[in-house]
One Martini backbone bead per residue (centre of mass of N, CA, C, O) as a GRO file, in nm:
protein
  194
    1UNK     BB    1  -4.437  -0.578  -1.761
    2UNK     BB    2  -4.502  -0.397  -1.516
    3UNK     BB    3  -4.801  -0.348  -1.594
    4UNK     BB    4  -4.890  -0.644  -1.573
    5UNK     BB    5  -4.824  -0.683  -1.273
    6UNK     BB    6  -5.014  -0.459  -1.177
    7UNK     BB    7  -5.275  -0.588  -1.290
    8UNK     BB    8  -5.260  -0.844  -1.119
    9UNK     BB    9  -5.256  -0.707  -0.848
   10UNK     BB   10  -5.528  -0.561  -0.885
   11UNK     BB   11  -5.697  -0.817  -0.920
   12UNK     BB   12  -5.629  -0.937  -0.648
   13UNK     BB   13  -5.750  -0.700  -0.488
   14UNK     BB   14  -6.036  -0.724  -0.592
   15UNK     BB   15  -6.087  -1.009  -0.494
   16UNK     BB   16  -6.033  -0.952  -0.198
   17UNK     BB   17  -6.265  -0.747  -0.160
   18UNK     BB   18  -6.497  -0.933  -0.255
   19UNK     BB   19  -6.450  -1.149  -0.041
   20UNK     BB   20  -6.473  -0.971   0.215
   21UNK     BB   21  -6.782  -0.886   0.119
   22UNK     BB   22  -6.938  -1.123  -0.033
   23UNK     BB   23  -6.933  -1.060  -0.365
   24UNK     BB   24  -7.074  -1.248  -0.604
   25UNK     BB   25  -7.148  -1.045  -0.829
   26UNK     BB   26  -6.866  -0.926  -0.862
   27UNK     BB   27  -6.727  -1.192  -0.934
   28UNK     BB   28  -6.897  -1.247  -1.182
   29UNK     BB   29  -6.817  -0.986  -1.338
   30UNK     BB   30  -6.516  -1.074  -1.346
   31UNK     BB   31  -6.531  -1.383  -1.465
   32UNK     BB   32  -6.739  -1.410  -1.705
   33UNK     BB   33  -6.577  -1.255  -1.946
   34UNK     BB   34  -6.384  -1.471  -1.923
   35UNK     BB   35  -6.225  -1.707  -2.026
   36UNK     BB   36  -6.210  -2.006  -1.884
   37UNK     BB   37  -5.899  -2.024  -1.868
   38UNK     BB   38  -5.857  -1.747  -1.728
   39UNK     BB   39  -6.042  -1.790  -1.486
   40UNK     BB   40  -5.889  -2.035  -1.377
   41UNK     BB   41  -5.616  -1.898  -1.341
   42UNK     BB   42  -5.717  -1.698  -1.128
   43UNK     BB   43  -5.813  -1.907  -0.925
   44UNK     BB   44  -5.525  -2.059  -0.896
   45UNK     BB   45  -5.381  -1.804  -0.760
   46UNK     BB   46  -5.520  -1.884  -0.517
   47UNK     BB   47  -5.602  -1.991  -0.238
   48UNK     BB   48  -5.781  -2.250  -0.124
   49UNK     BB   49  -5.974  -2.072   0.044
   50UNK     BB   50  -6.040  -1.866  -0.185
   51UNK     BB   51  -6.150  -2.063  -0.389
   52UNK     BB   52  -6.384  -2.160  -0.217
   53UNK     BB   53  -6.517  -1.881  -0.192
   54UNK     BB   54  -6.564  -1.826  -0.487
   55UNK     BB   55  -6.737  -2.082  -0.551
   56UNK     BB   56  -6.955  -2.009  -0.337
   57UNK     BB   57  -7.033  -1.714  -0.452
   58UNK     BB   58  -7.085  -1.811  -0.709
   59UNK     BB   59  -7.264  -1.905  -0.939
   60UNK     BB   60  -7.307  -2.226  -1.030
   61UNK     BB   61  -7.257  -2.190  -1.337
   62UNK     BB   62  -6.979  -2.049  -1.306
   63UNK     BB   63  -6.840  -2.265  -1.136
   64UNK     BB   64  -6.878  -2.493  -1.346
   65UNK     BB   65  -6.698  -2.370  -1.564
   66UNK     BB   66  -6.437  -2.408  -1.394
   67UNK     BB   67  -6.453  -2.711  -1.341
   68UNK     BB   68  -6.464  -2.795  -1.643
   69UNK     BB   69  -6.176  -2.668  -1.716
   70UNK     BB   70  -6.051  -2.849  -1.530
   71UNK     BB   71  -5.871  -3.078  -1.447
   72UNK     BB   72  -5.969  -3.352  -1.291
   73UNK     BB   73  -5.795  -3.326  -1.033
   74UNK     BB   74  -5.879  -3.027  -0.978
   75UNK     BB   75  -6.185  -3.065  -0.972
   76UNK     BB   76  -6.180  -3.245  -0.725
   77UNK     BB   77  -6.040  -3.051  -0.529
   78UNK     BB   78  -6.251  -2.823  -0.549
   79UNK     BB   79  -6.499  -2.997  -0.463
   80UNK     BB   80  -6.403  -3.122  -0.180
   81UNK     BB   81  -6.400  -2.826  -0.033
   82UNK     BB   82  -6.693  -2.817  -0.045
   83UNK     BB   83  -6.993  -2.795   0.023
   84UNK     BB   84  -7.226  -3.025  -0.052
   85UNK     BB   85  -7.450  -2.834  -0.162
   86UNK     BB   86  -7.269  -2.670  -0.355
   87UNK     BB   87  -7.152  -2.906  -0.512
   88UNK     BB   88  -7.426  -3.002  -0.620
   89UNK     BB   89  -7.505  -2.747  -0.774
   90UNK     BB   90  -7.262  -2.755  -0.964
   91UNK     BB   91  -7.291  -3.046  -1.079
   92UNK     BB   92  -7.580  -2.996  -1.205
   93UNK     BB   93  -7.441  -2.810  -1.440
   94UNK     BB   94  -7.318  -3.060  -1.550
   95UNK     BB   95  -7.232  -3.301  -1.726
   96UNK     BB   96  -7.250  -3.636  -1.662
   97UNK     BB   97  -6.952  -3.713  -1.730
   98UNK     BB   98  -6.825  -3.506  -1.533
   99UNK     BB   99  -6.963  -3.589  -1.280
  100UNK     BB  100  -6.850  -3.880  -1.280
  101UNK     BB  101  -6.551  -3.807  -1.270
  102UNK     BB  102  -6.561  -3.661  -0.999
  103UNK     BB  103  -6.711  -3.868  -0.819
  104UNK     BB  104  -6.509  -4.111  -0.883
  105UNK     BB  105  -6.264  -3.947  -0.709
  106UNK     BB  106  -6.402  -3.941  -0.457
  107UNK     BB  107  -6.473  -3.999  -0.160
  108UNK     BB  108  -6.729  -4.161  -0.012
  109UNK     BB  109  -6.825  -3.936   0.176
  110UNK     BB  110  -6.846  -3.710  -0.037
  111UNK     BB  111  -7.024  -3.853  -0.235
  112UNK     BB  112  -7.270  -3.900  -0.049
  113UNK     BB  113  -7.318  -3.602   0.028
  114UNK     BB  114  -7.366  -3.493  -0.259
  115UNK     BB  115  -7.586  -3.694  -0.364
  116UNK     BB  116  -7.792  -3.618  -0.134
  117UNK     BB  117  -7.826  -3.314  -0.268
  118UNK     BB  118  -7.934  -3.429  -0.516
  119UNK     BB  119  -8.111  -3.522  -0.749
  120UNK     BB  120  -8.220  -3.836  -0.766
  121UNK     BB  121  -8.188  -3.896  -1.071
  122UNK     BB  122  -7.910  -3.768  -1.110
  123UNK     BB  123  -7.762  -3.939  -0.899
  124UNK     BB  124  -7.816  -4.210  -1.041
  125UNK     BB  125  -7.666  -4.143  -1.301
  126UNK     BB  126  -7.392  -4.091  -1.172
  127UNK     BB  127  -7.351  -4.362  -1.040
  128UNK     BB  128  -7.357  -4.524  -1.301
  129UNK     BB  129  -7.121  -4.373  -1.456
  130UNK     BB  130  -6.896  -4.408  -1.222
  131UNK     BB  131  -6.842  -4.723  -1.274
  132UNK     BB  132  -6.676  -4.628  -1.509
  133UNK     BB  133  -6.420  -4.598  -1.693
  134UNK     BB  134  -6.301  -4.330  -1.868
  135UNK     BB  135  -6.189  -4.530  -2.126
  136UNK     BB  136  -6.482  -4.609  -2.172
  137UNK     BB  137  -6.788  -4.606  -2.295
  138UNK     BB  138  -6.926  -4.552  -2.020
  139UNK     BB  139  -6.729  -4.306  -1.946
  140UNK     BB  140  -6.834  -4.134  -2.215
  141UNK     BB  141  -7.108  -4.119  -2.133
  142UNK     BB  142  -7.434  -3.969  -2.156
  143UNK     BB  143  -7.766  -3.882  -2.029
  144UNK     BB  144  -7.805  -3.676  -2.231
  145UNK     BB  145  -8.058  -3.551  -2.470
  146UNK     BB  146  -8.201  -3.488  -2.779
  147UNK     BB  147  -8.536  -3.372  -2.747
  148UNK     BB  148  -8.880  -3.435  -2.861
  149UNK     BB  149  -9.199  -3.413  -2.929
  150UNK     BB  150  -9.432  -3.570  -3.130
  151UNK     BB  151  -9.611  -3.289  -3.141
  152UNK     BB  152  -9.400  -3.146  -3.278
  153UNK     BB  153  -9.287  -2.942  -3.504
  154UNK     BB  154  -9.045  -2.889  -3.725
  155UNK     BB  155  -9.020  -2.585  -3.680
  156UNK     BB  156  -8.988  -2.597  -3.370
  157UNK     BB  157  -8.734  -2.768  -3.366
  158UNK     BB  158  -8.552  -2.582  -3.537
  159UNK     BB  159  -8.575  -2.333  -3.357
  160UNK     BB  160  -8.448  -2.469  -3.109
  161UNK     BB  161  -8.178  -2.556  -3.245
  162UNK     BB  162  -8.100  -2.241  -3.344
  163UNK     BB  163  -8.088  -2.133  -3.090
  164UNK     BB  164  -7.935  -2.003  -2.790
  165UNK     BB  165  -7.955  -2.268  -2.656
  166UNK     BB  166  -7.733  -2.455  -2.473
  167UNK     BB  167  -7.858  -2.736  -2.474
  168UNK     BB  168  -7.847  -2.767  -2.791
  169UNK     BB  169  -7.546  -2.715  -2.844
  170UNK     BB  170  -7.439  -2.988  -2.707
  171UNK     BB  171  -7.608  -3.173  -2.942
  172UNK     BB  172  -7.447  -3.146  -3.170
  173UNK     BB  173  -7.458  -3.438  -3.386
  174UNK     BB  174  -7.716  -3.543  -3.290
  175UNK     BB  175  -7.983  -3.738  -3.275
  176UNK     BB  176  -8.302  -3.695  -3.236
  177UNK     BB  177  -8.547  -3.760  -2.998
  178UNK     BB  178  -8.857  -3.908  -2.972
  179UNK     BB  179  -9.118  -3.822  -2.740
  180UNK     BB  180  -9.335  -3.852  -2.509
  181UNK     BB  181  -9.513  -3.711  -2.238
  182UNK     BB  182  -9.322  -3.922  -2.051
  183UNK     BB  183  -9.024  -3.955  -2.202
  184UNK     BB  184  -9.055  -4.174  -2.410
  185UNK     BB  185  -8.931  -4.341  -2.660
  186UNK     BB  186  -9.036  -4.342  -3.034
  187UNK     BB  187  -8.769  -4.212  -3.179
  188UNK     BB  188  -8.566  -4.121  -3.468
  189UNK     BB  189  -8.399  -3.830  -3.611
  190UNK     BB  190  -8.263  -3.677  -3.863
  191UNK     BB  191  -8.147  -3.373  -3.950
  192UNK     BB  192  -8.181  -3.405  -4.253
  193UNK     BB  193  -8.486  -3.471  -4.242
  194UNK     BB  194  -8.560  -3.192  -4.108
   0.00000   0.00000   0.00000
């Protein structure tokens, strides 16, 4: 038990040193290998000011992983303390349903500041989804979809689907949509048919 306390104290000291030196890469090396729940637990052990610094220094994708793991109320609190441009970078890494949950709970001033920093189309999607209550179909909806071009071969689609690409991992269980070169839907295909 004493060794565990010493390890926690040492980790706190390492985080303190990395924060003092503004070492985002070091923080990333420390947080990234941890399971998301453990990384979030370490983040929440810090003071609110230190949490904000960690999220600001971490790459946006790593900070998004922590925000995504946090319960909604905590995700909102972590996000509202951030600079609007950093908050926007982090939110752009999240799925649209989580973006909408966080944005929907922020005050209007924070919401407008963050959405002004986001990609225009993505901000419009978030605004639309944030209008729905969390426990309704609209609140559970996501704007991302598994798509491929009508000119893609079956082999190319299957290779993309089974690749290590995280984008396709999140769409498992969805039927892929076939789109034209302008991104307009032209059909749906079942995975079984592929």
